[in-house]
C-alpha positions as CSV (number, residue, x, y, z in Angstrom):
1,M,79.7,-61.0,108.4
2,R,79.1,-58.9,105.3
3,V,78.3,-60.3,101.8
4,L,78.0,-58.8,98.3
5,S,75.0,-60.0,96.4
6,R,72.9,-58.9,93.4
7,R,69.8,-59.6,95.5
8,D,68.9,-60.4,99.1
9,P,69.9,-64.1,99.4
10,I,67.2,-66.5,100.5
11,D,68.6,-69.9,101.0
12,P,68.4,-72.6,103.8
13,L,72.2,-72.3,104.1
14,W,71.7,-68.9,105.7
15,R,69.2,-70.0,108.3
16,E,71.8,-70.0,111.1
17,V,73.5,-66.7,110.3
18,T,72.2,-63.2,109.5
19,P,74.7,-61.6,107.2
20,E,74.8,-57.9,106.4
21,V,73.9,-57.9,102.7
22,V,75.5,-55.3,100.4
23,I,73.4,-55.2,97.2
24,G,75.6,-54.9,94.1
25,D,78.1,-56.7,91.9
26,L,81.7,-56.6,90.9
27,G,81.1,-53.7,88.6
28,D,79.7,-51.5,91.4
29,E,82.7,-49.8,93.0
30,A,80.6,-48.1,95.6
31,A,79.1,-51.4,96.8
32,L,82.6,-52.9,96.9
33,A,83.7,-50.1,99.1
34,R,80.9,-50.6,101.5
35,L,81.6,-54.3,101.5
36,C,85.2,-54.0,102.4
37,D,85.0,-51.0,104.7
38,G,86.7,-51.8,108.0
39,A,87.0,-55.5,107.2
40,D,89.7,-57.6,109.0
41,V,89.7,-60.1,106.1
42,V,88.1,-60.1,102.7
43,I,87.3,-63.3,100.8
44,H,86.8,-63.0,97.0
45,C,85.3,-66.2,95.6
46,A,83.1,-64.8,92.7
47,G,84.1,-66.0,89.2
48,L,82.8,-66.8,85.8
49,V,83.2,-70.5,84.7
50,K,81.8,-70.3,81.2
51,A,81.6,-67.5,78.7
52,R,81.5,-66.8,75.0
53,S,84.9,-65.0,74.8
54,R,88.1,-64.2,76.6
55,V,86.9,-60.6,77.0
56,A,83.8,-61.9,78.8
57,F,85.9,-64.0,81.2
58,D,88.2,-61.1,81.9
59,V,85.4,-58.7,82.8
60,V,84.6,-60.8,85.8
61,N,87.8,-62.8,86.5
62,V,90.3,-60.1,86.0
63,T,88.7,-56.7,86.1
64,G,86.3,-57.7,88.8
65,A,89.2,-59.2,90.9
66,R,91.2,-56.0,90.5
67,R,88.2,-53.9,91.7
68,V,87.9,-56.1,94.8
69,A,91.6,-55.7,95.5
70,L,91.4,-51.9,95.2
71,A,88.3,-51.8,97.5
72,A,90.1,-54.0,100.0
73,A,93.4,-52.1,99.8
74,R,93.3,-51.3,103.5
75,A,92.3,-54.8,104.7
76,P,95.1,-56.7,106.5
77,H,94.3,-59.9,104.6
78,V,92.5,-60.8,101.4
79,L,91.8,-64.4,100.3
80,L,91.3,-65.0,96.6
81,V,89.5,-68.3,95.9
82,S,90.9,-69.0,92.4
83,S,91.2,-72.3,90.6
84,L,93.7,-75.0,90.0
85,S,93.3,-74.3,86.3
86,A,95.2,-71.0,86.9
87,R,98.3,-73.2,87.1
88,E,98.0,-73.9,83.3
89,P,96.9,-70.6,81.8
90,H,97.7,-71.7,78.3
91,L,94.9,-74.3,78.2
92,S,91.8,-72.0,77.9
93,H,90.4,-68.6,78.2
94,Y,89.0,-69.5,81.6
95,S,92.4,-70.7,83.0
96,A,94.1,-67.7,81.5
97,S,91.6,-65.3,83.1
98,K,92.0,-67.0,86.5
99,H,95.8,-66.7,86.3
100,A,95.5,-63.0,85.2
101,G,93.0,-62.4,88.1
102,E,95.6,-63.7,90.6
103,R,98.2,-61.4,89.2
104,A,95.9,-58.4,89.2
105,M,95.1,-58.8,92.9
106,A,98.7,-59.5,93.7
107,E,99.8,-56.3,92.0
108,V,97.5,-54.3,94.3
109,L,97.8,-56.2,97.6
110,G,101.3,-57.7,97.6
111,D,102.0,-59.8,100.7
112,R,98.5,-59.3,102.1
113,L,97.0,-61.7,99.6
114,T,96.5,-65.4,99.9
115,I,95.6,-67.3,96.8
116,A,93.7,-70.6,97.3
117,R,93.4,-72.8,94.2
118,P,90.7,-75.4,94.7
119,C,90.9,-78.5,92.5
120,A,87.7,-79.8,90.9
121,I,84.9,-79.0,93.4
122,Y,81.7,-81.0,93.5
123,G,78.8,-81.3,95.9
124,P,75.2,-80.2,96.6
125,G,73.8,-77.5,94.3
126,D,76.4,-78.1,91.5
127,P,74.6,-78.2,88.1
128,E,77.7,-78.8,86.1
129,L,78.4,-82.4,87.3
130,L,74.8,-83.4,87.4
131,P,74.8,-84.9,83.9
132,V,77.6,-87.2,85.0
133,F,75.5,-88.6,87.9
134,Q,72.4,-88.8,85.7
135,A,74.4,-90.9,83.2
136,A,75.8,-93.0,86.0
137,A,72.2,-93.7,87.2
138,T,70.7,-94.6,83.8
139,S,73.3,-95.6,81.2
140,P,74.6,-99.2,80.9
141,I,77.9,-97.8,79.6
142,L,79.9,-94.9,81.0
143,P,82.6,-93.0,79.2
144,V,86.2,-92.9,80.3
145,L,87.8,-89.7,78.9
146,S,91.4,-90.8,79.5
147,E,93.3,-93.8,80.8
148,T,96.3,-91.8,82.0
149,G,95.1,-88.4,83.2
150,R,94.6,-87.7,86.9
151,V,92.2,-85.3,88.5
152,A,92.3,-84.1,92.1
153,M,88.9,-83.5,93.7
154,I,87.3,-81.9,96.7
155,H,83.8,-81.8,98.2
156,V,82.4,-78.3,98.5
157,E,82.1,-78.4,102.3
158,D,85.7,-79.4,102.6
159,A,86.7,-76.6,100.2
160,A,84.7,-74.1,102.2
161,R,86.2,-75.3,105.6
162,Q,89.7,-75.1,104.3
163,A,89.2,-71.7,102.7
164,A,87.8,-70.3,106.0
165,A,90.9,-71.6,107.8
166,L,93.2,-69.9,105.3
167,A,91.2,-66.7,105.7
168,A,91.8,-66.9,109.5
169,A,95.5,-67.5,109.2
170,R,98.4,-65.3,108.2
171,P,98.7,-64.4,104.5
172,S,100.6,-67.0,102.4
173,S,103.4,-66.1,100.1
174,R,102.5,-68.9,97.7
175,P,99.3,-70.3,96.1
176,I,97.8,-73.1,98.1
177,V,95.8,-75.9,96.5
178,L,92.7,-77.3,98.3
179,C,92.0,-81.0,97.7
180,D,90.9,-84.1,99.4
181,A,93.3,-86.8,100.8
182,R,94.1,-88.2,97.3
183,T,96.6,-85.5,96.4
184,D,97.8,-87.7,93.5
185,G,94.3,-87.4,92.0
186,Y,91.9,-89.9,90.5
187,T,91.9,-91.6,87.1
188,W,88.8,-91.0,85.0
189,R,87.9,-94.7,85.4
190,E,88.0,-94.2,89.2
191,L,85.8,-91.1,89.0
192,M,83.2,-92.8,86.8
193,S,83.3,-96.0,89.0
194,A,82.7,-93.9,92.1
195,A,79.8,-92.1,90.4
196,A,78.2,-95.4,89.5
197,R,78.6,-96.7,93.0
198,A,76.9,-93.6,94.4
199,C,73.9,-94.5,92.1
200,D,74.0,-98.2,93.1
201,R,74.9,-99.2,89.5
202,T,77.6,-101.4,88.0
203,P,77.9,-100.3,84.4
204,R,80.5,-101.1,81.8
205,F,83.1,-98.6,80.7
206,A,84.1,-97.4,77.3
207,A,87.2,-95.4,76.4
208,V,86.4,-92.2,74.5
209,P,89.0,-91.2,71.9
210,A,90.6,-87.9,72.7
211,A,90.0,-86.9,69.1
212,L,86.2,-87.3,69.6
213,I,86.2,-85.0,72.7
214,H,88.1,-82.4,70.8
215,A,85.8,-82.7,67.8
216,I,82.7,-82.2,70.1
217,G,84.4,-79.2,71.7
218,I,85.2,-77.6,68.3
219,T,81.6,-78.2,67.1
220,N,80.2,-76.6,70.2
221,D,82.5,-73.6,69.6
222,F,80.2,-72.7,66.7
223,T,77.2,-72.4,69.0
224,L,79.1,-69.5,70.7
225,L,78.3,-67.5,67.6
226,L,74.6,-68.1,68.3
227,G,74.8,-66.6,71.7
228,Q,75.0,-70.0,73.6
229,T,77.6,-70.8,76.3
230,P,78.1,-74.6,76.2
231,M,80.3,-76.1,78.9
232,L,82.2,-78.4,76.6
233,T,84.1,-76.1,74.2
234,S,87.4,-76.8,72.5
235,A,89.1,-75.0,75.4
236,K,87.2,-77.0,78.0
237,A,88.2,-80.2,76.1
238,R,91.9,-79.2,76.5
239,E,91.3,-78.7,80.3
240,L,89.5,-82.1,80.7
241,L,92.2,-84.0,78.7
242,H,95.2,-82.3,80.5
243,S,97.2,-85.2,81.9
244,N,98.0,-83.8,85.3
245,W,95.5,-82.2,87.6
246,A,97.2,-83.8,90.6
247,V,98.7,-81.8,93.5
248,A,102.4,-81.5,94.2
249,P,103.6,-81.5,97.8
250,E,104.8,-77.9,97.6
251,E,101.3,-76.8,96.7
252,L,99.7,-78.2,99.8
253,P,98.7,-76.0,102.8
254,G,100.1,-76.3,106.3
255,E,97.8,-76.4,109.3
256,I,94.3,-76.4,108.0
257,P,91.4,-78.9,108.6
258,A,91.8,-82.3,107.0
259,P,89.1,-83.2,104.4
260,I,86.1,-85.0,105.8
261,Y,84.9,-86.5,102.6
262,D,86.6,-89.2,100.5
263,L,85.3,-89.6,97.0
264,D,82.7,-92.3,97.7
265,A,81.3,-90.5,100.7
266,G,81.3,-87.2,98.8
267,F,79.6,-88.6,95.7
268,S,77.0,-90.4,97.8
269,A,76.1,-87.2,99.6
270,T,75.9,-85.3,96.4
271,V,73.6,-87.9,94.8
272,A,71.4,-87.9,97.9
273,W,71.1,-84.1,97.7
274,Y,70.3,-84.2,93.9
275,R,67.5,-86.7,94.7
276,S,66.1,-84.7,97.7
277,A,66.0,-81.6,95.5
278,A,64.3,-83.5,92.7
279,W,67.2,-82.9,90.3
280,M,67.5,-86.7,89.9
281,K,64.9,-89.4,90.1
282,H,65.1,-91.9,93.0
């Protein structure tokens, strides 16, 4: 196994394997060539999830993806781990860049490309959902962003297991969505209830007006001018409030491993990791 990294990775996750490390990044074409040389399958899962502009997103999610495709032009199979948000490119700069990255790789690789679109991924090591669990552990009232929207979810271990199975299979002619057994997704109330249960709490819930979420996103947009990269921008608000992040039957994969984690088990394991890593108090 060969991996591209800016620095030699030191992590407990690597203790059972000894990868060949190619030092570099998506802008280093020589490193990408070394990475892909002689490979039977190339997995591209690097991506930028927050940035100050569409240009910044595109540098990584589009141009970087195209560079990987060119470097892997002789590989029999390339797996792009994209995002379900690519299904709705009009919502944000991020979703547009992921959609454009898919097209860029497809133009180079044709039918040797498989596109995997994970839905919302959570699990150990994720800093973005940490505030949700911190609020679930301490706040007597939890927000419900929408009473009608649905969000499909997947634990990171299940996403990795399914992506590995896709990489080992024949290339797919259509994008494939990775999700847990609830392909119809969860309501925001279900998500917040599960987060509270994982923290052994029984809070009350309060609906948050969509207008308030949009207003916070617009306010945070101004901090972009100060060089900050907040997660909740106006674009992210549109993604969060999109009514349908469920998964249609035609988007599902064929023969790949069934998910191990349901939402309660996955959230409980995530909170346990946060606490063991001292990201959350016991």
